[in-house]
All heavy atoms as TSV, in Angstrom:
chain	resi	resn	atom	element	x	y	z
A	1	MET	N	N	103.205	1.472	-29.162
A	1	MET	CA	C	102.551	2.650	-29.381
A	1	MET	C	C	102.424	2.970	-30.905
A	1	MET	O	O	101.403	3.519	-31.376
A	1	MET	CB	C	103.400	3.962	-28.838
A	1	MET	CG	C	102.756	5.202	-28.970
A	1	MET	SD	S	101.311	5.322	-27.871
A	1	MET	CE	C	100.987	6.948	-28.019
A	2	ARG	N	N	103.367	2.635	-31.694
A	2	ARG	CA	C	103.249	2.686	-33.217
A	2	ARG	C	C	102.196	1.788	-33.739
A	2	ARG	O	O	101.478	2.334	-34.631
A	2	ARG	CB	C	104.647	2.286	-33.881
A	2	ARG	CG	C	105.671	3.342	-33.791
A	2	ARG	CD	C	106.918	2.802	-34.392
A	2	ARG	NE	N	107.558	3.828	-35.041
A	2	ARG	CZ	C	108.785	3.621	-35.690
A	2	ARG	NH1	N	109.298	2.363	-35.733
A	2	ARG	NH2	N	109.308	4.608	-36.300
A	3	LEU	N	N	102.010	0.631	-33.176
A	3	LEU	CA	C	100.988	-0.225	-33.652
A	3	LEU	C	C	99.611	0.255	-33.363
A	3	LEU	O	O	98.657	0.301	-34.270
A	3	LEU	CB	C	101.081	-1.540	-32.882
A	3	LEU	CG	C	100.136	-2.761	-33.266
A	3	LEU	CD1	C	100.268	-2.989	-34.744
A	3	LEU	CD2	C	100.187	-3.966	-32.458
A	4	ILE	N	N	99.335	1.040	-32.223
A	4	ILE	CA	C	98.025	1.709	-32.038
A	4	ILE	C	C	97.836	2.728	-32.927
A	4	ILE	O	O	96.780	2.861	-33.627
A	4	ILE	CB	C	97.958	2.085	-30.488
A	4	ILE	CG1	C	98.011	0.929	-29.553
A	4	ILE	CG2	C	96.752	2.993	-30.339
A	4	ILE	CD1	C	98.165	1.267	-28.188
A	5	LEU	N	N	98.782	3.544	-33.250
A	5	LEU	CA	C	98.638	4.699	-34.158
A	5	LEU	C	C	98.414	4.271	-35.565
A	5	LEU	O	O	97.568	4.680	-36.307
A	5	LEU	CB	C	99.983	5.547	-34.159
A	5	LEU	CG	C	100.034	6.826	-35.010
A	5	LEU	CD1	C	98.848	7.707	-34.667
A	5	LEU	CD2	C	101.261	7.403	-35.026
A	6	ALA	N	N	99.033	3.076	-35.983
A	6	ALA	CA	C	98.922	2.593	-37.402
A	6	ALA	C	C	97.502	1.878	-37.521
A	6	ALA	O	O	96.823	2.165	-38.495
A	6	ALA	CB	C	99.960	1.420	-37.606
A	7	ALA	N	N	97.021	1.414	-36.454
A	7	ALA	CA	C	95.654	0.754	-36.481
A	7	ALA	C	C	94.669	1.892	-36.516
A	7	ALA	O	O	93.676	1.859	-37.262
A	7	ALA	CB	C	95.420	-0.092	-35.223
A	8	ALA	N	N	94.784	3.019	-35.763
A	8	ALA	CA	C	93.879	4.281	-35.758
A	8	ALA	C	C	93.869	4.883	-37.169
A	8	ALA	O	O	92.806	5.110	-37.702
A	8	ALA	CB	C	94.272	5.100	-34.709
A	9	CYS	N	N	95.111	4.853	-37.691
A	9	CYS	CA	C	95.155	5.500	-39.134
A	9	CYS	C	C	94.426	4.650	-40.124
A	9	CYS	O	O	93.732	5.123	-41.045
A	9	CYS	CB	C	96.596	5.802	-39.526
A	9	CYS	SG	S	97.315	7.192	-38.674
A	10	ALA	N	N	94.736	3.308	-39.928
A	10	ALA	CA	C	93.995	2.430	-40.898
A	10	ALA	C	C	92.471	2.505	-40.762
A	10	ALA	O	O	91.786	2.433	-41.769
A	10	ALA	CB	C	94.619	0.997	-40.712
A	11	ALA	N	N	91.973	2.595	-39.584
A	11	ALA	CA	C	90.508	2.658	-39.316
A	11	ALA	C	C	89.975	3.940	-39.909
A	11	ALA	O	O	88.965	3.965	-40.523
A	11	ALA	CB	C	90.304	2.591	-37.867
A	12	ALA	N	N	90.767	4.990	-39.680
A	12	ALA	CA	C	90.211	6.340	-40.200
A	12	ALA	C	C	90.226	6.329	-41.790
A	12	ALA	O	O	89.291	6.921	-42.403
A	12	ALA	CB	C	91.017	7.484	-39.647
A	13	ILE	N	N	91.178	5.771	-42.418
A	13	ILE	CA	C	91.289	5.685	-43.807
A	13	ILE	C	C	90.105	4.870	-44.418
A	13	ILE	O	O	89.438	5.212	-45.337
A	13	ILE	CB	C	92.668	5.335	-44.293
A	13	ILE	CG1	C	93.641	6.332	-44.059
A	13	ILE	CG2	C	92.646	4.898	-45.842
A	13	ILE	CD1	C	95.079	5.940	-44.265
A	14	SER	N	N	89.859	3.712	-43.761
A	14	SER	CA	C	88.870	2.790	-44.225
A	14	SER	C	C	87.539	3.460	-44.075
A	14	SER	O	O	86.605	3.247	-44.866
A	14	SER	CB	C	88.963	1.401	-43.527
A	14	SER	OG	O	88.622	1.572	-42.215
A	15	LEU	N	N	87.356	4.205	-43.046
A	15	LEU	CA	C	86.094	4.853	-42.941
A	15	LEU	C	C	85.785	5.993	-43.768
A	15	LEU	O	O	84.604	6.428	-44.075
A	15	LEU	CB	C	85.823	5.314	-41.418
A	15	LEU	CG	C	85.737	4.107	-40.382
A	15	LEU	CD1	C	85.686	4.759	-38.982
A	15	LEU	CD2	C	84.304	3.418	-40.588
A	16	ALA	N	N	86.812	6.575	-44.182
A	16	ALA	CA	C	86.757	7.753	-45.150
A	16	ALA	C	C	86.196	7.362	-46.439
A	16	ALA	O	O	85.554	8.135	-47.228
A	16	ALA	CB	C	88.209	8.390	-45.192
A	17	PHE	N	N	86.489	6.050	-46.909
A	17	PHE	CA	C	86.083	5.658	-48.292
A	17	PHE	C	C	84.845	4.787	-48.244
A	17	PHE	O	O	84.456	4.336	-49.302
A	17	PHE	CB	C	87.348	4.812	-48.806
A	17	PHE	CG	C	88.385	5.606	-49.107
A	17	PHE	CD1	C	89.549	5.454	-48.397
A	17	PHE	CD2	C	88.395	6.604	-50.175
A	17	PHE	CE1	C	90.773	6.129	-48.689
A	17	PHE	CE2	C	89.510	7.383	-50.493
A	17	PHE	CZ	C	90.692	7.157	-49.724
A	18	VAL	N	N	84.176	4.781	-47.163
A	18	VAL	CA	C	82.710	3.932	-47.128
A	18	VAL	C	C	81.681	5.001	-47.498
A	18	VAL	O	O	81.603	6.043	-47.317
A	18	VAL	CB	C	82.464	3.647	-45.604
A	18	VAL	CG1	C	81.154	3.006	-45.579
A	18	VAL	CG2	C	83.580	2.717	-45.074
A	19	PRO	N	N	80.895	4.470	-48.585
A	19	PRO	CA	C	79.894	5.276	-49.073
A	19	PRO	C	C	78.766	5.472	-48.066
A	19	PRO	O	O	78.649	4.691	-47.194
A	19	PRO	CB	C	79.355	4.462	-50.272
A	19	PRO	CG	C	79.767	3.119	-50.098
A	19	PRO	CD	C	80.960	3.213	-49.199
A	20	GLY	N	N	77.987	6.533	-48.111
A	20	GLY	CA	C	76.955	6.784	-47.226
A	20	GLY	C	C	75.852	5.667	-47.352
A	20	GLY	O	O	75.529	5.290	-48.345
A	21	ALA	N	N	75.136	5.641	-46.151
A	21	ALA	CA	C	74.060	4.581	-46.106
A	21	ALA	C	C	72.855	5.284	-46.549
A	21	ALA	O	O	72.430	6.325	-46.266
A	21	ALA	CB	C	73.959	3.919	-44.788
A	22	ASP	N	N	71.942	4.384	-47.227
A	22	ASP	CA	C	70.617	4.911	-47.641
A	22	ASP	C	C	69.601	4.394	-46.602
A	22	ASP	O	O	69.240	3.119	-46.783
A	22	ASP	CB	C	70.260	4.554	-48.991
A	22	ASP	CG	C	69.123	5.164	-49.537
A	22	ASP	OD1	O	68.564	6.158	-49.065
A	22	ASP	OD2	O	68.493	4.661	-50.484
A	23	ALA	N	N	69.178	5.101	-45.706
A	23	ALA	CA	C	68.270	4.541	-44.581
A	23	ALA	C	C	66.887	5.037	-44.708
A	23	ALA	O	O	66.262	5.206	-43.831
A	23	ALA	CB	C	68.948	5.027	-43.301
A	24	LYS	N	N	66.449	5.094	-46.027
A	24	LYS	CA	C	65.080	5.512	-46.127
A	24	LYS	C	C	64.049	4.467	-45.414
A	24	LYS	O	O	64.094	3.302	-45.697
A	24	LYS	CB	C	64.645	5.541	-47.563
A	24	LYS	CG	C	65.042	6.720	-48.333
A	24	LYS	CD	C	64.489	6.772	-49.686
A	24	LYS	CE	C	64.947	7.893	-50.586
A	24	LYS	NZ	N	64.512	7.850	-51.828
A	25	GLY	N	N	63.200	4.986	-44.546
A	25	GLY	CA	C	62.275	4.094	-43.827
A	25	GLY	C	C	62.759	3.343	-42.896
A	25	GLY	O	O	61.989	2.884	-41.910
A	26	CYS	N	N	64.156	3.224	-42.689
A	26	CYS	CA	C	64.741	2.349	-41.641
A	26	CYS	C	C	64.505	2.963	-40.202
A	26	CYS	O	O	64.111	2.313	-39.248
A	26	CYS	CB	C	66.208	2.042	-41.954
A	26	CYS	SG	S	67.023	1.066	-40.641
A	27	ILE	N	N	64.692	4.230	-40.043
A	27	ILE	CA	C	64.577	4.889	-38.655
A	27	ILE	C	C	63.136	4.839	-38.157
A	27	ILE	O	O	62.853	4.373	-37.078
A	27	ILE	CB	C	65.155	6.309	-38.779
A	27	ILE	CG1	C	66.477	6.458	-39.221
A	27	ILE	CG2	C	64.881	6.886	-37.408
A	27	ILE	CD1	C	67.486	5.830	-38.459
A	28	LYS	N	N	62.332	5.096	-39.106
A	28	LYS	CA	C	60.828	5.163	-38.674
A	28	LYS	C	C	60.215	3.664	-38.384
A	28	LYS	O	O	59.713	3.445	-37.354
A	28	LYS	CB	C	59.997	5.732	-39.802
A	28	LYS	CG	C	58.528	5.821	-39.536
A	28	LYS	CD	C	57.843	6.426	-40.774
A	28	LYS	CE	C	56.394	6.508	-40.615
A	28	LYS	NZ	N	55.781	7.000	-41.836
A	29	GLY	N	N	60.794	2.756	-39.047
A	29	GLY	CA	C	60.409	1.313	-39.008
A	29	GLY	C	C	61.077	0.859	-37.773
A	29	GLY	O	O	60.412	-0.077	-37.040
A	30	ALA	N	N	62.287	1.177	-37.382
A	30	ALA	CA	C	62.918	0.579	-36.271
A	30	ALA	C	C	62.351	1.228	-34.979
A	30	ALA	O	O	62.197	0.372	-34.128
A	30	ALA	CB	C	64.516	1.148	-36.229
A	31	ILE	N	N	61.813	2.444	-34.964
A	31	ILE	CA	C	61.184	2.845	-33.908
A	31	ILE	C	C	59.895	2.132	-33.475
A	31	ILE	O	O	59.654	1.781	-32.534
A	31	ILE	CB	C	60.865	4.493	-34.087
A	31	ILE	CG1	C	62.215	5.175	-33.982
A	31	ILE	CG2	C	60.045	4.923	-32.963
A	31	ILE	CD1	C	62.139	6.705	-34.450
A	32	VAL	N	N	59.060	2.123	-34.663
A	32	VAL	CA	C	57.796	1.378	-34.431
A	32	VAL	C	C	58.080	-0.132	-34.047
A	32	VAL	O	O	57.423	-0.701	-33.216
A	32	VAL	CB	C	57.074	1.398	-35.836
A	32	VAL	CG1	C	55.736	0.626	-35.798
A	32	VAL	CG2	C	56.687	2.957	-36.030
A	33	GLY	N	N	58.956	-0.841	-34.713
A	33	GLY	CA	C	59.330	-2.152	-34.441
A	33	GLY	C	C	59.932	-2.328	-33.069
A	33	GLY	O	O	59.528	-3.295	-32.342
A	34	GLY	N	N	60.727	-1.295	-32.610
A	34	GLY	CA	C	61.284	-1.462	-31.267
A	34	GLY	C	C	60.236	-1.330	-30.346
A	34	GLY	O	O	60.323	-2.059	-29.265
A	35	VAL	N	N	59.295	-0.326	-30.442
A	35	VAL	CA	C	58.166	-0.230	-29.435
A	35	VAL	C	C	57.304	-1.589	-29.427
A	35	VAL	O	O	57.090	-2.165	-28.234
A	35	VAL	CB	C	57.286	0.923	-29.819
A	35	VAL	CG1	C	56.217	0.990	-28.895
A	35	VAL	CG2	C	58.151	2.281	-29.567
A	36	ALA	N	N	57.077	-2.111	-30.592
A	36	ALA	CA	C	56.256	-3.197	-30.598
A	36	ALA	C	C	57.056	-4.411	-30.035
A	36	ALA	O	O	56.463	-5.250	-29.199
A	36	ALA	CB	C	55.808	-3.565	-32.016
A	37	GLY	N	N	58.277	-4.628	-30.428
A	37	GLY	CA	C	59.103	-5.551	-29.825
A	37	GLY	C	C	59.354	-5.566	-28.377
A	37	GLY	O	O	59.393	-6.555	-27.691
A	38	HIS	N	N	59.350	-4.296	-27.727
A	38	HIS	CA	C	59.546	-4.010	-26.430
A	38	HIS	C	C	58.296	-4.547	-25.671
A	38	HIS	O	O	58.591	-5.127	-24.643
A	38	HIS	CB	C	59.753	-2.576	-26.131
A	38	HIS	CG	C	59.756	-2.387	-24.620
A	38	HIS	ND1	N	60.830	-2.605	-23.830
A	38	HIS	CD2	C	58.943	-1.702	-23.791
A	38	HIS	CE1	C	60.562	-2.203	-22.649
A	38	HIS	NE2	N	59.419	-1.587	-22.592
A	39	MET	N	N	57.153	-4.330	-26.200
A	39	MET	CA	C	55.923	-4.873	-25.505
A	39	MET	C	C	55.815	-6.408	-25.567
A	39	MET	O	O	55.351	-7.019	-24.652
A	39	MET	CB	C	54.592	-4.341	-26.188
A	39	MET	CG	C	54.557	-2.821	-26.274
A	39	MET	SD	S	54.345	-2.413	-24.525
A	39	MET	CE	C	54.123	-0.618	-24.920
A	40	ALA	N	N	56.527	-6.977	-26.426
A	40	ALA	CA	C	56.542	-8.414	-26.568
A	40	ALA	C	C	57.802	-9.033	-25.898
A	40	ALA	O	O	58.039	-10.220	-25.821
A	40	ALA	CB	C	56.542	-8.894	-28.041
A	41	GLY	N	N	58.661	-8.204	-25.340
A	41	GLY	CA	C	59.918	-8.581	-24.709
A	41	GLY	C	C	61.068	-8.804	-25.698
A	41	GLY	O	O	62.080	-9.415	-25.335
A	42	HIS	N	N	61.054	-8.305	-26.912
A	42	HIS	CA	C	62.093	-8.472	-27.906
A	42	HIS	C	C	62.379	-7.212	-28.548
A	42	HIS	O	O	62.119	-7.177	-29.815
A	42	HIS	CB	C	61.653	-9.684	-28.932
A	42	HIS	CG	C	61.479	-11.129	-28.311
A	42	HIS	ND1	N	62.427	-11.757	-27.717
A	42	HIS	CD2	C	60.276	-11.665	-28.066
A	42	HIS	CE1	C	61.955	-12.786	-27.334
A	42	HIS	NE2	N	60.640	-12.872	-27.501
A	43	GLY	N	N	62.838	-6.135	-27.898
A	43	GLY	CA	C	62.943	-4.922	-28.381
A	43	GLY	C	C	63.838	-4.783	-29.515
A	43	GLY	O	O	63.722	-4.220	-30.587
A	44	LYS	N	N	65.065	-5.384	-29.359
A	44	LYS	CA	C	66.175	-5.290	-30.501
A	44	LYS	C	C	65.735	-6.135	-31.723
A	44	LYS	O	O	65.940	-5.701	-32.816
A	44	LYS	CB	C	67.516	-5.864	-29.903
A	44	LYS	CG	C	68.073	-5.041	-28.854
A	44	LYS	CD	C	69.370	-5.505	-28.354
A	44	LYS	CE	C	69.893	-4.712	-27.132
A	44	LYS	NZ	N	71.020	-5.201	-26.568
A	45	LEU	N	N	65.079	-7.253	-31.547
A	45	LEU	CA	C	64.656	-7.949	-32.671
A	45	LEU	C	C	63.558	-7.264	-33.426
A	45	LEU	O	O	63.461	-7.148	-34.649
A	45	LEU	CB	C	64.189	-9.269	-32.174
A	45	LEU	CG	C	63.723	-10.362	-33.319
A	45	LEU	CD1	C	64.963	-10.672	-34.197
A	45	LEU	CD2	C	63.109	-11.593	-32.667
A	46	GLY	N	N	62.632	-6.497	-32.733
A	46	GLY	CA	C	61.481	-5.830	-33.207
A	46	GLY	C	C	62.087	-4.530	-34.005
A	46	GLY	O	O	61.642	-4.301	-35.161
A	47	ALA	N	N	63.136	-3.995	-33.476
A	47	ALA	CA	C	63.753	-2.857	-34.138
A	47	ALA	C	C	64.463	-3.235	-35.412
A	47	ALA	O	O	64.356	-2.683	-36.444
A	47	ALA	CB	C	64.770	-2.154	-33.240
A	48	ALA	N	N	65.108	-4.413	-35.442
A	48	ALA	CA	C	65.776	-4.851	-36.643
A	48	ALA	C	C	64.737	-5.097	-37.761
A	48	ALA	O	O	64.827	-4.879	-38.816
A	48	ALA	CB	C	66.604	-6.028	-36.299
A	49	ALA	N	N	63.602	-5.918	-37.366
A	49	ALA	CA	C	62.628	-6.402	-38.332
A	49	ALA	C	C	61.957	-5.147	-38.805
A	49	ALA	O	O	61.687	-4.904	-40.025
A	49	ALA	CB	C	61.653	-7.220	-37.648
A	50	GLY	N	N	61.741	-4.117	-37.815
A	50	GLY	CA	C	60.954	-2.898	-38.292
A	50	GLY	C	C	61.919	-2.063	-39.395
A	50	GLY	O	O	61.307	-1.388	-40.198
A	51	CYS	N	N	63.133	-2.066	-39.030
A	51	CYS	CA	C	64.082	-1.418	-40.020
A	51	CYS	C	C	63.922	-1.966	-41.365
A	51	CYS	O	O	63.794	-1.340	-42.299
A	51	CYS	CB	C	65.471	-1.415	-39.575
A	51	CYS	SG	S	66.673	-0.670	-40.744
A	52	ALA	N	N	63.994	-3.335	-41.497
A	52	ALA	CA	C	63.838	-4.046	-42.715
A	52	ALA	C	C	62.663	-3.771	-43.341
A	52	ALA	O	O	62.570	-3.570	-44.635
A	52	ALA	CB	C	64.036	-5.489	-42.566
A	53	VAL	N	N	61.445	-3.826	-42.648
A	53	VAL	CA	C	60.157	-3.677	-43.227
A	53	VAL	C	C	60.080	-2.110	-43.768
A	53	VAL	O	O	59.544	-1.843	-44.768
A	53	VAL	CB	C	59.192	-4.093	-42.304
A	53	VAL	CG1	C	57.707	-3.597	-42.774
A	53	VAL	CG2	C	59.110	-5.623	-42.109
A	54	GLY	N	N	60.479	-1.257	-42.849
A	54	GLY	CA	C	60.325	0.270	-43.208
A	54	GLY	C	C	61.168	0.459	-44.496
A	54	GLY	O	O	60.800	1.229	-45.321
A	55	HIS	N	N	62.360	-0.145	-44.673
A	55	HIS	CA	C	63.276	0.179	-45.718
A	55	HIS	C	C	62.504	-0.439	-47.050
A	55	HIS	O	O	62.625	0.126	-48.118
A	55	HIS	CB	C	64.574	-0.499	-45.607
A	55	HIS	CG	C	65.559	-0.204	-46.628
A	55	HIS	ND1	N	66.089	1.026	-46.815
A	55	HIS	CD2	C	66.142	-1.005	-47.607
A	55	HIS	CE1	C	66.973	1.080	-47.843
A	55	HIS	NE2	N	66.959	-0.194	-48.356
A	56	HIS	N	N	62.041	-1.657	-46.934
A	56	HIS	CA	C	61.266	-2.166	-48.022
A	56	HIS	C	C	60.146	-1.452	-48.496
A	56	HIS	O	O	59.912	-1.079	-49.632
A	56	HIS	CB	C	60.846	-3.648	-47.616
A	56	HIS	CG	C	60.010	-4.395	-48.683
A	56	HIS	ND1	N	60.389	-4.719	-49.809
A	56	HIS	CD2	C	58.594	-4.560	-48.612
A	56	HIS	CE1	C	59.442	-5.321	-50.535
A	56	HIS	NE2	N	58.273	-5.205	-49.847
A	57	GLU	N	N	59.389	-0.804	-47.479
A	57	GLU	CA	C	58.164	-0.126	-47.884
A	57	GLU	C	C	58.492	1.224	-48.475
A	57	GLU	O	O	57.896	1.636	-49.427
A	57	GLU	CB	C	57.299	0.265	-46.615
A	57	GLU	CG	C	56.671	-1.097	-46.082
A	57	GLU	CD	C	55.635	-1.700	-47.108
A	57	GLU	OE1	O	54.848	-0.853	-47.681
A	57	GLU	OE2	O	55.374	-2.904	-47.064
A	58	ALA	N	N	59.558	1.873	-48.058
A	58	ALA	CA	C	60.051	3.096	-48.660
A	58	ALA	C	C	60.638	2.894	-50.141
A	58	ALA	O	O	60.243	3.715	-50.957
A	58	ALA	CB	C	61.263	3.749	-47.845
A	59	ASN	N	N	61.173	1.772	-50.447
A	59	ASN	CA	C	61.706	1.388	-51.749
A	59	ASN	C	C	60.506	1.172	-52.515
A	59	ASN	O	O	60.433	1.447	-53.772
A	59	ASN	CB	C	62.629	0.298	-51.706
A	59	ASN	CG	C	63.999	0.643	-51.156
A	59	ASN	OD1	O	64.303	1.787	-51.286
A	59	ASN	ND2	N	64.742	-0.305	-50.851
A	60	LYS	N	N	59.455	0.499	-52.088
A	60	LYS	CA	C	58.256	0.200	-52.859
A	60	LYS	C	C	57.518	1.411	-53.193
A	60	LYS	O	O	57.123	1.666	-54.470
A	60	LYS	CB	C	57.368	-0.677	-52.052
A	60	LYS	CG	C	56.164	-1.336	-52.899
A	60	LYS	CD	C	55.568	-2.522	-52.175
A	60	LYS	CE	C	54.937	-2.063	-50.849
A	60	LYS	NZ	N	54.140	-3.203	-50.280
A	61	ALA	N	N	57.379	2.464	-52.334
A	61	ALA	CA	C	56.737	3.706	-52.463
A	61	ALA	C	C	57.554	4.627	-53.524
A	61	ALA	O	O	56.985	5.202	-54.353
A	61	ALA	CB	C	56.621	4.343	-51.221
A	62	ASP	N	N	58.945	4.461	-53.426
A	62	ASP	CA	C	59.865	5.308	-54.316
A	62	ASP	C	C	59.658	4.757	-55.781
A	62	ASP	O	O	59.476	5.491	-56.667
A	62	ASP	CB	C	61.226	5.201	-53.866
A	62	ASP	CG	C	62.178	6.154	-54.618
A	62	ASP	OD1	O	61.586	7.231	-54.943
A	62	ASP	OD2	O	63.239	5.824	-54.735
A	63	ALA	N	N	59.457	3.308	-55.960
A	63	ALA	CA	C	59.301	2.728	-57.213
A	63	ALA	C	C	57.962	3.128	-57.796
A	63	ALA	O	O	57.943	3.480	-59.074
A	63	ALA	CB	C	59.516	1.212	-57.164
A	64	ASN	N	N	56.932	3.315	-57.020
A	64	ASN	CA	C	55.653	3.640	-57.507
A	64	ASN	C	C	55.629	5.091	-57.928
A	64	ASN	O	O	55.005	5.431	-58.946
A	64	ASN	CB	C	54.546	3.437	-56.369
A	64	ASN	CG	C	54.196	1.953	-56.349
A	64	ASN	OD1	O	54.393	1.206	-57.169
A	64	ASN	ND2	N	53.640	1.626	-55.154
A	65	ASN	N	N	56.286	5.955	-57.142
A	65	ASN	CA	C	56.431	7.285	-57.532
A	65	ASN	C	C	57.085	7.548	-58.868
A	65	ASN	O	O	56.674	8.404	-59.697
A	65	ASN	CB	C	57.158	8.103	-56.466
A	65	ASN	CG	C	56.197	8.347	-55.202
A	65	ASN	OD1	O	54.996	8.122	-55.298
A	65	ASN	ND2	N	56.828	8.605	-54.129
A	66	LYS	N	N	58.154	6.706	-59.137
A	66	LYS	CA	C	58.840	6.873	-60.390
A	66	LYS	C	C	58.127	6.406	-61.508
A	66	LYS	O	O	58.118	6.888	-62.653
A	66	LYS	CB	C	60.170	6.103	-60.236
A	66	LYS	CG	C	61.278	6.679	-59.416
A	66	LYS	CD	C	62.577	5.945	-59.385
A	66	LYS	CE	C	63.568	6.553	-58.538
A	66	LYS	NZ	N	64.744	5.749	-58.523
A	67	ALA	N	N	57.351	5.322	-61.349
A	67	ALA	CA	C	56.353	4.811	-62.329
A	67	ALA	C	C	55.262	5.881	-62.696
A	67	ALA	O	O	55.001	5.993	-63.899
A	67	ALA	CB	C	55.861	3.560	-62.089
A	68	ASN	N	N	54.835	6.473	-61.820
A	68	ASN	CA	C	53.755	7.532	-61.942
A	68	ASN	C	C	54.246	8.860	-62.590
A	68	ASN	O	O	53.484	9.676	-63.000
A	68	ASN	CB	C	53.065	7.771	-60.663
A	68	ASN	CG	C	52.244	6.562	-60.337
A	68	ASN	OD1	O	51.832	5.679	-61.200
A	68	ASN	ND2	N	51.797	6.446	-59.046
A	69	ALA	N	N	55.559	9.138	-62.453
A	69	ALA	CA	C	56.051	10.392	-62.854
A	69	ALA	C	C	56.512	10.243	-64.364
A	69	ALA	O	O	57.649	10.938	-64.603
A	69	ALA	CB	C	57.104	10.823	-61.920
A	70	GLN	N	N	55.815	9.760	-65.322
A	70	GLN	CA	C	56.389	9.584	-66.611
A	70	GLN	C	C	56.008	11.031	-67.283
A	70	GLN	O	O	55.082	11.711	-66.940
A	70	GLN	CB	C	55.604	8.566	-67.345
A	70	GLN	CG	C	55.942	7.183	-66.828
A	70	GLN	CD	C	54.999	6.145	-67.506
A	70	GLN	OE1	O	54.157	6.458	-68.200
A	70	GLN	NE2	N	55.429	4.786	-67.267
A	71	ALA	N	N	56.762	11.266	-68.251
A	71	ALA	CA	C	56.574	12.537	-69.058
A	71	ALA	C	C	55.157	12.572	-69.724
A	71	ALA	O	O	54.872	11.559	-70.408
A	71	ALA	CB	C	57.553	12.628	-69.989
A	72	PRO	N	N	54.511	13.571	-69.781
A	72	PRO	CA	C	53.151	13.595	-70.446
A	72	PRO	C	C	53.347	13.568	-71.964
A	72	PRO	O	O	54.291	14.021	-72.471
A	72	PRO	CB	C	52.483	14.994	-70.165
A	72	PRO	CG	C	53.650	15.780	-69.619
A	72	PRO	CD	C	54.836	14.835	-69.095
A	73	ALA	N	N	52.356	13.091	-72.700
A	73	ALA	CA	C	52.339	12.890	-74.120
A	73	ALA	C	C	52.257	14.241	-74.762
A	73	ALA	O	O	51.521	15.176	-74.230
A	73	ALA	CB	C	51.285	11.940	-74.559
A	74	ASP	N	N	52.780	14.573	-75.933
A	74	ASP	CA	C	52.599	15.813	-76.613
A	74	ASP	C	C	51.178	15.955	-77.117
A	74	ASP	O	O	50.601	14.990	-77.605
A	74	ASP	CB	C	53.534	15.947	-77.813
A	74	ASP	CG	C	55.050	16.028	-77.376
A	74	ASP	OD1	O	55.188	16.371	-76.240
A	74	ASP	OD2	O	55.859	15.543	-78.170
A	75	ARG	N	N	50.603	17.100	-76.968
A	75	ARG	CA	C	49.250	17.372	-77.343
A	75	ARG	C	C	49.277	18.359	-78.510
A	75	ARG	O	O	50.007	19.394	-78.500
A	75	ARG	CB	C	48.524	18.070	-76.181
A	75	ARG	CG	C	48.327	16.961	-75.127
A	75	ARG	CD	C	47.466	17.642	-73.943
A	75	ARG	NE	N	47.544	16.839	-72.899
A	75	ARG	CZ	C	47.281	17.233	-71.650
A	75	ARG	NH1	N	46.980	18.504	-71.297
A	75	ARG	NH2	N	47.280	16.218	-70.555
A	76	LYS	N	N	48.564	18.055	-79.610
A	76	LYS	CA	C	48.704	19.013	-80.757
A	76	LYS	C	C	47.262	19.394	-81.017
A	76	LYS	O	O	46.300	18.892	-80.815
A	76	LYS	CB	C	49.218	18.222	-81.953
A	76	LYS	CG	C	50.688	17.947	-81.760
A	76	LYS	CD	C	51.310	17.414	-83.087
A	76	LYS	CE	C	52.695	16.994	-82.977
A	76	LYS	NZ	N	53.222	16.522	-84.152
């Protein structure tokens, strides 16, 4: 019984210190990829690939937004 309690406490402590995941684009990509993969007979594989592609596209769009949001030059 002590071993189970110790393992549960260790798991709770380790989960408390895990940083939050940044899932930009992953959910949307996983849904689209899962549907497409389901049609081809590979739903889980399609969801995983869709998550990766969606995350990549979200990061690419975020980088473009940061590049375009430069401070305007001073006008005199």
